[in-house]
Residue, then its C-alpha position, 0 to 999 in steps of 0.5 A: m625803253k621797254i625791254t622783252i625777254r622771250d622764252i630764252t634757254k642757255r646752256y653751258g654744257a651739261f649745265t641749264a643756266l636759263q631755262n624758257v625765261s620770259l620777263e618784261v622790263p617796263q619803259g624807265k623802271l628800275v628792275a633788280l634780279l635777285g636770287p642765290s648763286g648758280s640762279g641764272k640771274t648774271t647770265l640773264l643780264r649779260v644775255i640782256a645786254g649781248l654779252e652772251a648769245p642765248d640758245s633759244g627765245s628773243v630779246l627785244y627792245e621795245q619791239d627791235d629784235v637784238t638777239q642776234r646783234a653784238a654788244k656794240e651794237r646795242n648801245v647798252g651801258f654796263v657796270f661791272q662789281h669791280y669798277a674795270l676802270f682803267g688805273h693809269m687814266t684820270i678821273f675824267e680820261n676814264i669817263a671820256f674813254g668811251l666818247r672818244v672811241r666814239k670820235w666825240k670832239n674835245d669840246a663835246v667830250r668836255e661838255r658831256v664829262t663836265e655834266l657827268l662830274r657833277l651827277i655822280q657829285l665829283e666835281g673837282l676830282e677829275k684829275r686824280l687816278p682811280s687808286q686815289l678815290s675811295g670804293g664808293q667814288r670808284q664805283r660811282v665813276a665807273l657809273a658815270r663812263a657807262l653812261a657817257a654815251s646816253p645809252q638806251m639803258l643801264l645793266l649793273d651786275e653786282p654793282f655794290g658787291a666790293l664795298d663794306a656794308k656802311v658805303r654799300a647803303d649809301l651807294r645804293r641811296w645814291i642809285r636810287q636818287l640817281h634813277d629817280e633824276i634820269h629815269m633810265t631803264s635799268v636792271f641790276v643783279t644782287h643776292d642782297q634782298e635788302e638791297a633789291f628791295e630798297v632800291a628797286d621798283h620791280v623784283v624778279v626773284m629766280n632759282k635754278g634758271r628759271i623766275e620763281q615770282e616777280g612783283a613790286p618789292d612790298e608785294v613780293f615780300a607780304h605775299p611769297a609765291n612758294a617755299f623757295v621764296t619765302d625762305f629765300l626772303g630773310h630769316v625763317n622759322v621752320f616747322h614741320g606738321r600736318i593738317q587737322n582740321g583745316r589747320a597746321h598743328i605743330g606739335t600740340v600747338e595749332m597754327p593760324m595759316s596764311f594761304d598765299v599761293p597756292a589755293p588755300e584747298d591745295h593745302a588743306e586735305e586732311g593729314a597732309e604734312v606741310t611745312a610752316y614758315i613764321r618770320p622772327h617779326e611775325v610772333d609776340i611773346d607772352r607770359v600768359s598762354h593763348g590756348s592752342d595758337s601759342m607755343f611754351a618755349i625759354v628764353t635762351r639769349v636776349n639782343r637788345s643790340g639793334s633796332t629791334v630786340k632779338i630772343a632766341l628761344v627753344a620749344q617742345e622740350g629744347q627740340l625746336p629753336l625759335d627767333v623771335e623779334l620784338p620792338h623795344e617797347r614790347d622787350a620794355e613791358l616783358g623785360l625777358v632774362v634767359n631761362d625765362r619760361v614764355w609763351v609764344y604766338p605767331r600772328q602770321v604762318r605760310v604753310f606749304r606741303r612737305e613735299e613742295a618745300a622740300l623741292d624748292k629747298e633741294t633747287a635752292a641747294 
């Protein structure tokens, strides 16, 4: 089932949670609503589910306008962050609850619950209580309960938020595999960029009740639409400077620029104040200068404990902190230690007008 959101606005008193939001969720896709707290992602999910009524706009399932229908009339499966399981009921009865409310016969209930227990890989645990399961297992039960009545779509609100990091990683891989099996149109809310990019087919980045950008995960990450998206999607180094001769100048350094959006001519006005964003893995280090494209810096810390080597430096006479991530192979070539004097040069720089970057930063606060 395709979901179409048209010009949705939702206010709570003086606070505007959603402002003229439009979105299409393709049939059979897993879509992530990604954004910081207060961005409107959970409100949008609840509007889709019928748990909140918009002040204006419409929600369509395929061509059917369901805006005024109650949640119980929409046949939607909803999974909450904190499981919302019935503690006094067995796992079997938790999954069967919605089916019994719908007056399913016992044989049909038993067949459907057994099928779902196999799907969530918890066969043999149906007589246990929720308190006897791990967090990840309980969330699987919550998912099975949401799927029990064969809903038209699945909506998940921060489904991994109550779990520790290891369980989160395992469960999101399992969710992705499950979706590939059942191909149900699904929307989930998260503030975790890694989670969204690992699980979703389509990512929608939200901020202050608006959609900033949407698209395939690799497209959004590689080509952020504005300063907010660039800053939100992982750690970045931030520099301030001016445009001179078509290049961004940070102090005495000329930085090559990547113009994604807006168009290059919007940035290239001579003397314009700009903010440059550089991701740590898009910077390299050398022991010799690369001319005007490189910046002198001093190593302040080296951390080799992860999948990449994280190096902290200061540039411009200690006034500019800089983080770089290098492959272990490159680190072995350089052999860096604290207080080494080196040169850093970016392979990719994303540049936005200073006023645009400041506005996006203020909006995100």
